[in-house]
C-alpha positions, 0 to 999 in steps of 0.5 A: 778667219774662215775666208782666209782658211779656204784661200789657204786650202786653194793654195795647198791644192795648187799643183796637186791635180793628179793625185790630190792631197789628203784631207788630213794633210790639208788640215795640217797645212792650214792649221785647222782640225780635220772636221773644220777642213772637211767643212771648208772642203765641202763648201768649196766643192759645192761651189766647184772650187775643189773636188774629191777624187776616188782615192779620197784626196782632194784637188782643185775643181773647174772653177779656178780654171774658169776664173783664170780663163776669164781673166786671161780673156779680159786681159786680151781685150784690154790689150786689144783696146790699148793697141787700138789706141796706139 
């Protein structure tokens, strides 16, 4: 359940890189208490998945971008291997 909650937080934050999302709005979106959402956000922040903005809102941190770039690099390597075989 906790893992599903933090995954939903990441989905809620996607697309809100500018102003972020208020903690209370995140809590409502994931159907959790404000304190539970805060604990989840704090854990995600510690791992680099989210960050708190100066305005108090939250947004995705650098870790999801790093994962996406590593995935893209892996796909490019795989494509090169397939092209070599062809």
